[in-house]
C-alpha positions as semicolon CSV with decimal commas, in nm:
position;residue;x (nm);y (nm);z (nm)
1;M;3,600;-6,130;-5,852
2;A;3,420;-6,374;-6,082
3;Y;3,484;-6,139;-6,377
4;D;3,856;-6,120;-6,296
5;L;3,875;-6,500;-6,281
6;L;3,688;-6,532;-6,611
7;M;3,929;-6,295;-6,782
8;R;4,221;-6,520;-6,688
9;L;4,087;-6,822;-6,878
10;P;4,179;-6,722;-7,239
11;F;4,539;-6,647;-7,141
12;L;4,565;-6,969;-6,940
13;G;4,430;-7,162;-7,240
14;W;4,688;-7,005;-7,472
15;V;4,974;-7,072;-7,229
16;S;4,861;-7,433;-7,188
17;L;4,849;-7,491;-7,565
18;C;5,197;-7,345;-7,610
19;A;5,338;-7,558;-7,327
20;I;5,177;-7,873;-7,471
21;G;5,324;-7,794;-7,813
22;Q;5,671;-7,756;-7,664
23;L;5,632;-8,081;-7,467
24;R;5,539;-8,264;-7,788
25;G;5,849;-8,124;-7,953
26;L;6,059;-8,251;-7,665
27;S;5,906;-8,598;-7,687
28;Q;5,994;-8,615;-8,058
29;M;6,361;-8,558;-7,973
30;R;6,390;-8,881;-7,774
31;S;6,491;-9,085;-8,077
32;A;6,746;-8,832;-8,207
33;P;7,117;-8,894;-8,145
34;L;7,246;-8,692;-7,852
35;D;7,484;-8,413;-7,955
36;F;7,551;-8,048;-7,875
37;I;7,280;-7,915;-8,108
38;L;7,021;-8,144;-7,954
39;L;7,120;-8,036;-7,604
40;V;7,079;-7,670;-7,704
41;Q;6,736;-7,742;-7,855
42;I;6,631;-7,924;-7,538
43;A;6,750;-7,630;-7,328
44;M;6,557;-7,387;-7,547
45;R;6,233;-7,585;-7,532
46;G;6,277;-7,652;-7,161
47;S;6,323;-7,284;-7,080
48;T;6,018;-7,196;-7,291
49;I;5,805;-7,452;-7,104
50;A;5,927;-7,316;-6,771
51;F;5,837;-6,963;-6,881
52;M;5,488;-7,070;-6,988
53;L;5,422;-7,256;-6,663
54;L;5,550;-6,964;-6,456
55;M;5,323;-6,722;-6,640
56;A;5,026;-6,954;-6,583
57;A;5,104;-6,973;-6,211
58;A;5,143;-6,594;-6,191
59;V;4,805;-6,539;-6,361
60;I;4,631;-6,788;-6,132
61;L;4,782;-6,648;-5,812
62;R;4,793;-6,277;-5,893
63;T;4,610;-6,032;-5,668
64;R;4,317;-5,820;-5,781
65;P;4,429;-5,493;-5,943
66;S;4,379;-5,166;-5,761
67;A;4,328;-4,986;-6,094
68;K;4,298;-5,065;-6,465
69;A;4,360;-4,857;-6,776
70;S;4,032;-4,733;-6,922
71;G;3,932;-4,747;-7,285
72;L;3,987;-4,992;-7,568
73;E;4,328;-4,880;-7,694
74;P;4,535;-4,998;-7,393
75;R;4,378;-5,343;-7,421
76;I;4,437;-5,367;-7,795
77;S;4,799;-5,252;-7,756
78;A;4,859;-5,509;-7,481
79;L;4,709;-5,794;-7,683
80;L;4,889;-5,706;-8,006
81;G;5,214;-5,643;-7,823
82;T;5,185;-5,991;-7,675
83;F;5,043;-6,200;-7,957
84;L;5,111;-6,023;-8,290
85;I;5,460;-6,164;-8,328
86;Y;5,326;-6,520;-8,336
87;G;5,211;-6,444;-8,690
88;I;5,577;-6,479;-8,790
89;A;5,531;-6,857;-8,779
90;M;5,315;-6,824;-9,093
91;L;5,614;-6,694;-9,291
92;P;5,867;-6,921;-9,465
93;R;6,164;-7,019;-9,252
94;R;6,507;-6,928;-9,392
95;D;6,825;-7,134;-9,385
96;L;7,080;-6,989;-9,147
97;S;7,454;-7,035;-9,134
98;L;7,600;-7,207;-8,827
99;S;7,682;-6,869;-8,671
100;G;7,329;-6,749;-8,747
101;E;7,179;-7,058;-8,583
102;I;7,396;-7,006;-8,276
103;A;7,300;-6,638;-8,253
104;S;6,930;-6,719;-8,293
105;T;6,942;-6,993;-8,031
106;L;7,143;-6,790;-7,778
107;L;6,914;-6,487;-7,808
108;T;6,608;-6,706;-7,764
109;I;6,748;-6,886;-7,459
110;V;6,888;-6,573;-7,292
111;G;6,563;-6,384;-7,355
112;T;6,347;-6,667;-7,225
113;V;6,557;-6,715;-6,911
114;G;6,551;-6,339;-6,852
115;A;6,172;-6,341;-6,889
116;I;6,149;-6,624;-6,635
117;V;6,351;-6,419;-6,384
118;A;6,135;-6,109;-6,444
119;V;5,803;-6,294;-6,410
120;F;5,928;-6,469;-6,095
121;Q;6,019;-6,130;-5,951
122;L;5,680;-5,985;-6,041
123;G;5,503;-6,277;-5,877
124;R;5,142;-6,192;-5,802
125;S;5,176;-5,851;-5,970
126;F;5,211;-6,001;-6,320
127;S;4,948;-5,902;-6,576
128;V;4,904;-5,875;-6,952
129;M;4,679;-5,568;-6,951
130;A;4,775;-5,230;-6,805
131;E;4,684;-5,278;-6,439
132;S;4,809;-5,146;-6,107
133;R;4,889;-5,377;-5,815
134;R;5,216;-5,304;-5,631
135;L;5,547;-5,155;-5,735
136;V;5,827;-5,410;-5,779
137;T;6,178;-5,263;-5,754
138;T;6,385;-5,573;-5,675
139;G;6,585;-5,807;-5,898
140;P;6,609;-5,680;-6,258
141;Y;6,354;-5,410;-6,172
142;R;6,629;-5,234;-5,979
143;F;6,798;-5,151;-6,309
144;V;6,517;-5,109;-6,566
145;R;6,145;-5,049;-6,541
146;H;6,047;-5,310;-6,801
147;P;6,293;-5,603;-6,787
148;L;6,022;-5,850;-6,887
149;Y;5,956;-5,672;-7,217
150;L;6,329;-5,636;-7,281
151;A;6,386;-6,009;-7,224
152;E;6,087;-6,104;-7,439
153;E;6,216;-5,884;-7,719
154;L;6,556;-6,056;-7,710
155;A;6,381;-6,392;-7,749
156;I;6,163;-6,253;-8,027
157;V;6,466;-6,125;-8,218
158;G;6,618;-6,472;-8,184
159;V;6,308;-6,623;-8,346
160;F;6,294;-6,340;-8,603
161;L;6,638;-6,437;-8,736
162;Q;6,492;-6,771;-8,845
163;F;6,223;-6,600;-9,056
164;A;6,400;-6,278;-9,158
165;S;6,232;-6,118;-9,460
166;L;6,063;-5,788;-9,546
167;W;5,731;-5,914;-9,406
168;A;5,902;-6,035;-9,090
169;V;6,066;-5,693;-9,047
170;L;5,727;-5,521;-9,084
171;L;5,570;-5,759;-8,834
172;L;5,852;-5,711;-8,584
173;G;5,836;-5,333;-8,625
174;A;5,460;-5,333;-8,559
175;Q;5,503;-5,556;-8,254
176;I;5,773;-5,328;-8,109
177;A;5,551;-5,022;-8,169
178;F;5,264;-5,183;-7,977
179;Q;5,500;-5,285;-7,697
180;L;5,626;-4,927;-7,663
181;R;5,268;-4,802;-7,653
182;R;5,187;-5,071;-7,397
183;M;5,474;-4,951;-7,176
184;H;5,350;-4,593;-7,203
185;N;4,997;-4,694;-7,101
186;E;5,127;-4,889;-6,802
187;E;5,346;-4,605;-6,684
188;V;5,065;-4,349;-6,706
189;L;4,845;-4,578;-6,498
190;L;5,112;-4,658;-6,238
191;A;5,215;-4,294;-6,200
192;A;4,851;-4,201;-6,137
193;H;4,781;-4,472;-5,878
194;L;5,113;-4,551;-5,707
195;P;5,259;-4,243;-5,528
196;E;5,609;-4,394;-5,525
197;Y;5,617;-4,462;-5,901
198;P;5,719;-4,114;-6,031
199;A;6,038;-4,121;-5,820
200;Y;6,116;-4,474;-5,942
201;Q;6,048;-4,357;-6,298
202;R;6,292;-4,068;-6,266
203;T;6,578;-4,277;-6,129
204;T;6,543;-4,599;-6,330
205;A;6,594;-4,653;-6,704
206;Q;6,299;-4,772;-6,906
207;L;6,477;-5,052;-7,095
208;I;6,855;-4,997;-7,119
209;P;7,048;-4,839;-6,828
210;G;7,223;-4,519;-6,928
211;I;7,073;-4,524;-7,276
212;Y;6,693;-4,544;-7,270
C-alpha cells in the first residue's frame, strides 16, 4: 500500500504544477478588457484546471489495482503517451487566422470537457499505467472503450494547430503511436483479468462507433 501511495506522488506533483500555471494565467487576465475572446480563453483555462483537479482527486481516491501490466514497455508507452506531447510547447508558435484560432480553441475546450466527463465516470478506477480495477461501461464508456483518450486527443489536436510544423507533426504522430500501444496493453490486461471484458470488447467500438 505504501508503494502504491508513493507512486502517486510524481503524477500529483505534475498535475499541481499544471493547475498552478493555469491559475496564474487566469490571474493575468484580470486587467484585460472583457470581450468574447477573453471569455473563451477563460473557459479554456477553467476547463483545464477542472480537468487537472479531477485527475488529482481520482489518483488520490482510486482503489488498489487487482492486476498490473508486467515489464517495462507498458510503463514507457503510458508515460510517453501521456507526457510526450508537452514537448510541443518548445516549438515556435504559429500565427493562425481567426477561423484557425476558433477551431483550435473549440477542439481544446470540447476535448477537455470530454476528458472531464470520462475521468468523472472512471472515478476510483482511473490510472495512468495499465492496471485492472473494475470495468466501467456507463456514460461515454457505453459507446467507446477509450473515451478519455479520444477526448484528450481532440484537445491535443487543438493545441497542435497552434504549433503546426513538420516537427510538431512528427511529435504528434509519435504520441498517437504510443497512445495506441497503451490502449493495446490495457486491453490485453483487462481481458486477462476481468471475465466480462471480452464481451464488452466485442460489442463496443475502441474509439469511434461504427468506424474503429
